C-alpha positions as a Markdown table, in Angstrom:
| # | Residue | x | y | z |
|---|---|---|---|---|
| 1 | Met | 103.2 | 72.6 | 119.2 |
| 2 | Gln | 103.0 | 71.3 | 115.6 |
| 3 | Asp | 105.6 | 73.8 | 114.3 |
| 4 | Ile | 103.4 | 76.7 | 115.0 |
| 5 | His | 105.4 | 79.9 | 115.0 |
| 6 | Tyr | 103.7 | 81.5 | 118.0 |
| 7 | Gly | 106.2 | 84.4 | 118.2 |
| 8 | Leu | 105.5 | 85.6 | 114.6 |
| 9 | Ile | 101.8 | 85.1 | 115.0 |
| 10 | Leu | 101.6 | 87.1 | 118.2 |
| 11 | Met | 103.9 | 89.8 | 116.8 |
| 12 | Ala | 101.5 | 90.2 | 113.8 |
| 13 | Ala | 98.5 | 90.2 | 116.1 |
| 14 | Phe | 100.2 | 92.8 | 118.4 |
| 15 | Val | 100.8 | 95.2 | 115.5 |
| 16 | Ala | 97.2 | 94.8 | 114.3 |
| 17 | Val | 95.6 | 95.2 | 117.7 |
| 18 | Ala | 97.9 | 97.9 | 119.2 |
| 19 | Ser | 97.9 | 100.2 | 116.2 |
| 20 | Pro | 95.4 | 103.1 | 116.3 |
| 21 | Gly | 92.0 | 102.3 | 114.8 |
| 22 | Pro | 88.3 | 102.7 | 115.4 |
| 23 | Ala | 88.3 | 100.1 | 118.2 |
| 24 | Thr | 91.1 | 101.7 | 120.2 |
| 25 | Leu | 89.7 | 105.1 | 119.5 |
| 26 | Ala | 86.3 | 104.0 | 120.9 |
| 27 | Ile | 88.0 | 102.7 | 124.1 |
| 28 | Ala | 90.0 | 105.8 | 124.6 |
| 29 | Ser | 87.1 | 108.2 | 124.0 |
| 30 | Thr | 84.7 | 106.2 | 126.3 |
| 31 | Ala | 87.3 | 105.9 | 129.1 |
| 32 | Met | 88.1 | 109.6 | 129.1 |
| 33 | Ser | 84.5 | 110.8 | 128.8 |
| 34 | Ser | 82.6 | 108.2 | 130.8 |
| 35 | Gly | 85.2 | 106.8 | 133.2 |
| 36 | Arg | 86.9 | 103.5 | 133.9 |
| 37 | Ser | 83.9 | 101.2 | 134.1 |
| 38 | Asn | 82.5 | 102.3 | 130.8 |
| 39 | Gly | 86.0 | 102.1 | 129.2 |
| 40 | Ile | 86.5 | 98.6 | 130.5 |
| 41 | Ala | 83.0 | 97.6 | 129.1 |
| 42 | Thr | 84.0 | 99.0 | 125.7 |
| 43 | Ala | 87.3 | 97.1 | 125.9 |
| 44 | Phe | 85.6 | 93.8 | 126.6 |
| 45 | Cys | 83.1 | 94.3 | 123.8 |
| 46 | Val | 86.0 | 94.8 | 121.4 |
| 47 | Leu | 87.7 | 91.7 | 122.8 |
| 48 | Thr | 84.4 | 89.8 | 122.2 |
| 49 | Gly | 84.5 | 90.8 | 118.6 |
| 50 | Ser | 88.1 | 89.8 | 118.3 |
| 51 | Phe | 87.4 | 86.4 | 119.8 |
| 52 | Leu | 84.4 | 85.9 | 117.4 |
| 53 | Trp | 86.4 | 86.7 | 114.3 |
| 54 | Ser | 89.5 | 84.8 | 115.5 |
| 55 | Phe | 87.4 | 81.7 | 116.1 |
| 56 | Ser | 85.6 | 82.1 | 112.8 |
| 57 | Gly | 88.9 | 82.6 | 110.9 |
| 58 | Ala | 90.4 | 79.5 | 112.6 |
| 59 | Phe | 87.5 | 77.2 | 111.7 |
| 60 | Gly | 86.8 | 78.2 | 108.1 |
| 61 | Met | 84.5 | 81.1 | 108.3 |
| 62 | Ala | 87.0 | 83.3 | 106.5 |
| 63 | Ala | 86.8 | 80.9 | 103.5 |
| 64 | Val | 83.1 | 81.3 | 103.4 |
| 65 | Met | 83.5 | 85.1 | 103.5 |
| 66 | Tyr | 86.0 | 85.0 | 100.7 |
| 67 | Ala | 83.6 | 83.0 | 98.6 |
| 68 | Asn | 80.8 | 85.5 | 99.2 |
| 69 | Ala | 82.3 | 89.0 | 98.5 |
| 70 | Trp | 78.9 | 90.6 | 99.0 |
| 71 | Leu | 79.2 | 89.8 | 102.8 |
| 72 | Phe | 82.3 | 92.0 | 102.9 |
| 73 | Glu | 80.5 | 94.8 | 101.0 |
| 74 | Phe | 77.6 | 94.6 | 103.4 |
| 75 | Leu | 79.9 | 94.8 | 106.4 |
| 76 | Arg | 81.9 | 97.6 | 104.8 |
| 77 | Tyr | 78.9 | 99.8 | 104.3 |
| 78 | Leu | 77.4 | 98.9 | 107.7 |
| 79 | Gly | 80.7 | 99.7 | 109.5 |
| 80 | Ala | 81.3 | 102.9 | 107.6 |
| 81 | Ile | 77.8 | 104.1 | 108.3 |
| 82 | Tyr | 78.2 | 103.3 | 112.0 |
| 83 | Leu | 81.5 | 105.2 | 112.2 |
| 84 | Leu | 80.0 | 108.2 | 110.5 |
| 85 | Phe | 77.1 | 108.0 | 113.1 |
| 86 | Leu | 79.7 | 108.1 | 115.9 |
| 87 | Ala | 81.4 | 111.1 | 114.2 |
| 88 | Phe | 78.0 | 112.9 | 114.2 |
| 89 | Lys | 77.5 | 112.1 | 117.9 |
| 90 | Ser | 81.0 | 113.5 | 118.7 |
| 91 | Phe | 80.2 | 116.6 | 116.6 |
| 92 | Lys | 77.0 | 117.2 | 118.6 |
| 93 | Ser | 79.2 | 117.1 | 121.7 |
| 94 | Val | 81.3 | 119.9 | 120.2 |
| 95 | Val | 78.3 | 122.0 | 119.5 |
| 96 | Arg | 76.6 | 121.2 | 122.8 |
| 97 | Pro | 79.2 | 120.2 | 125.3 |
| 98 | Lys | 78.0 | 117.7 | 127.9 |
| 99 | Ser | 78.4 | 118.2 | 131.6 |
| 100 | Ile | 80.9 | 115.7 | 133.0 |
| 101 | Thr | 82.7 | 115.5 | 136.4 |
| 102 | Leu | 85.3 | 113.1 | 137.7 |
| 103 | Glu | 82.8 | 111.6 | 140.0 |
| 104 | Gln | 79.9 | 111.4 | 137.6 |
| 105 | Thr | 79.8 | 109.5 | 134.3 |
| 106 | Thr | 77.7 | 110.3 | 131.3 |
| 107 | Ser | 74.2 | 108.8 | 130.8 |
| 108 | Asn | 75.6 | 105.9 | 128.7 |
| 109 | Ser | 75.0 | 102.6 | 130.4 |
| 110 | Leu | 77.7 | 99.9 | 130.5 |
| 111 | Gln | 75.5 | 97.8 | 128.2 |
| 112 | Ser | 75.2 | 100.6 | 125.6 |
| 113 | Asp | 79.0 | 101.1 | 125.6 |
| 114 | Tyr | 79.5 | 97.4 | 125.3 |
| 115 | Leu | 77.2 | 97.1 | 122.3 |
| 116 | Arg | 78.8 | 100.3 | 120.8 |
| 117 | Gly | 82.3 | 98.8 | 120.8 |
| 118 | Leu | 81.0 | 95.4 | 119.6 |
| 119 | Gly | 79.3 | 97.1 | 116.7 |
| 120 | Ile | 82.5 | 98.8 | 115.7 |
| 121 | His | 84.6 | 95.6 | 115.8 |
| 122 | Leu | 82.1 | 93.2 | 114.2 |
| 123 | Thr | 81.4 | 95.5 | 111.2 |
| 124 | Asn | 85.1 | 96.3 | 110.5 |
| 125 | Pro | 85.9 | 94.2 | 107.4 |
| 126 | Lys | 89.7 | 94.7 | 107.9 |
| 127 | Val | 89.5 | 92.7 | 111.1 |
| 128 | Ile | 88.0 | 89.8 | 109.2 |
| 129 | Leu | 90.6 | 90.1 | 106.5 |
| 130 | Phe | 93.4 | 90.1 | 109.2 |
| 131 | Phe | 92.2 | 86.9 | 110.9 |
| 132 | Gly | 91.4 | 85.3 | 107.6 |
| 133 | Ala | 94.9 | 85.9 | 106.4 |
| 134 | Leu | 96.4 | 84.9 | 109.7 |
| 135 | Tyr | 94.9 | 81.5 | 109.8 |
| 136 | Ser | 95.1 | 80.8 | 106.1 |
| 137 | Met | 98.7 | 81.9 | 105.6 |
| 138 | Gly | 100.3 | 82.3 | 109.0 |
| 139 | Val | 99.3 | 78.9 | 110.5 |
| 140 | Pro | 100.7 | 75.7 | 109.1 |
| 141 | Ser | 98.3 | 73.4 | 107.2 |
| 142 | Gly | 97.1 | 70.3 | 109.1 |
| 143 | Val | 97.1 | 72.0 | 112.5 |
| 144 | Glu | 94.9 | 70.1 | 114.9 |
| 145 | Val | 92.1 | 71.6 | 116.9 |
| 146 | Gln | 94.1 | 72.0 | 120.1 |
| 147 | Gly | 96.7 | 74.0 | 118.1 |
| 148 | Leu | 94.1 | 76.3 | 116.7 |
| 149 | Leu | 92.5 | 76.8 | 120.1 |
| 150 | Ser | 95.9 | 77.6 | 121.6 |
| 151 | Ile | 96.4 | 80.3 | 119.0 |
| 152 | Ile | 92.9 | 81.8 | 119.7 |
| 153 | Phe | 93.6 | 81.7 | 123.4 |
| 154 | Leu | 97.0 | 83.4 | 123.2 |
| 155 | Ile | 95.9 | 86.1 | 120.7 |
| 156 | Gly | 92.8 | 86.7 | 123.0 |
| 157 | Leu | 95.0 | 87.0 | 126.1 |
| 158 | Gln | 97.3 | 89.4 | 124.4 |
| 159 | Ser | 94.4 | 91.4 | 123.0 |
| 160 | Met | 92.8 | 91.5 | 126.5 |
| 161 | Cys | 95.9 | 93.0 | 128.0 |
| 162 | Leu | 96.2 | 95.7 | 125.3 |
| 163 | Phe | 92.5 | 96.7 | 125.3 |
| 164 | Leu | 92.2 | 96.7 | 129.1 |
| 165 | Gly | 95.5 | 98.6 | 129.2 |
| 166 | Tyr | 94.0 | 101.3 | 126.9 |
| 167 | Ala | 90.9 | 101.5 | 129.1 |
| 168 | Leu | 92.9 | 101.9 | 132.3 |
| 169 | Leu | 95.3 | 104.3 | 130.8 |
| 170 | Phe | 92.8 | 106.7 | 129.4 |
| 171 | Ser | 90.5 | 106.5 | 132.4 |
| 172 | His | 93.3 | 107.7 | 134.7 |
| 173 | Glu | 92.6 | 110.9 | 136.5 |
| 174 | Thr | 95.3 | 112.7 | 134.5 |
| 175 | Phe | 93.6 | 112.0 | 131.2 |
| 176 | Arg | 90.1 | 112.5 | 132.7 |
| 177 | Arg | 91.1 | 116.0 | 133.9 |
| 178 | Leu | 92.7 | 116.8 | 130.6 |
| 179 | Tyr | 89.5 | 115.7 | 128.8 |
| 180 | Leu | 87.3 | 117.8 | 131.2 |
| 181 | Arg | 89.4 | 120.9 | 130.5 |
| 182 | Met | 89.5 | 120.4 | 126.7 |
| 183 | Ser | 86.4 | 118.3 | 126.0 |
| 184 | Arg | 85.4 | 120.2 | 122.9 |
| 185 | Val | 88.9 | 119.8 | 121.4 |
| 186 | Phe | 88.9 | 116.1 | 122.1 |
| 187 | Asp | 85.3 | 115.7 | 120.8 |
| 188 | Gly | 86.4 | 117.6 | 117.7 |
| 189 | Leu | 89.3 | 115.2 | 117.2 |
| 190 | Phe | 87.0 | 112.2 | 117.7 |
| 191 | Thr | 84.7 | 113.7 | 115.1 |
| 192 | Val | 87.5 | 113.9 | 112.6 |
| 193 | Phe | 89.0 | 110.5 | 113.4 |
| 194 | Phe | 85.7 | 108.6 | 113.3 |
| 195 | Gly | 84.7 | 110.5 | 110.2 |
| 196 | Ile | 88.0 | 109.7 | 108.4 |
| 197 | Ala | 87.8 | 106.1 | 109.4 |
| 198 | Gly | 84.2 | 105.8 | 108.1 |
| 199 | Ile | 84.9 | 107.5 | 104.8 |
| 200 | Lys | 88.1 | 105.5 | 104.3 |
| 201 | Ile | 86.3 | 102.2 | 104.8 |
| 202 | Leu | 83.4 | 103.4 | 102.6 |
| 203 | Met | 85.7 | 104.4 | 99.8 |
| 204 | Ser | 88.3 | 101.6 | 100.0 |
| 205 | Lys | 88.2 | 98.5 | 97.8 |
| 206 | Leu | 88.9 | 95.4 | 99.8 |
| 207 | Ser | 90.4 | 92.4 | 98.0 |
| 208 | Val | 88.7 | 89.2 | 99.0 |
């Protein structure tokens, strides 16, 4: 369709989505600690964020963001603070381990896990940069609306398979039992990973 290189676009999106990051880490940690339903809720929230930024990038929102660098700075600080907050929560679980069983989830509701993941993805400026670059440089100029919508749909479908795959994988009984036996170790790792991600975003200079 209109000389759109779907293979290259989907390959770039696959690398960006499948690679470890705050979103995939949130899905894995939620799925292991709270179970399949909560993991799927987190996966769908991340997918919602991806759809929003993908749609925005396709229809010019990225250009607005590029022209107003302060928006990136605002999102950068907001996202970094939120990741550091998640690192603090994980650290509290290390100090005071929570009681979890395979049959019982934590007190987090599906809505809270959904909003948690959505907050991570909507405040990650690198996600905005990726979709902005994808549609400004990876898509031929003059593409009609149906072409843009087809890209949004295919990237969304691919992302949904990946995110739900992470949720189902890490909510498997094997991973759940491993988490239950080593919860403090995992929560310690989540503390480090969320902390490093937050500090990295906070200290990085994003070119816009």
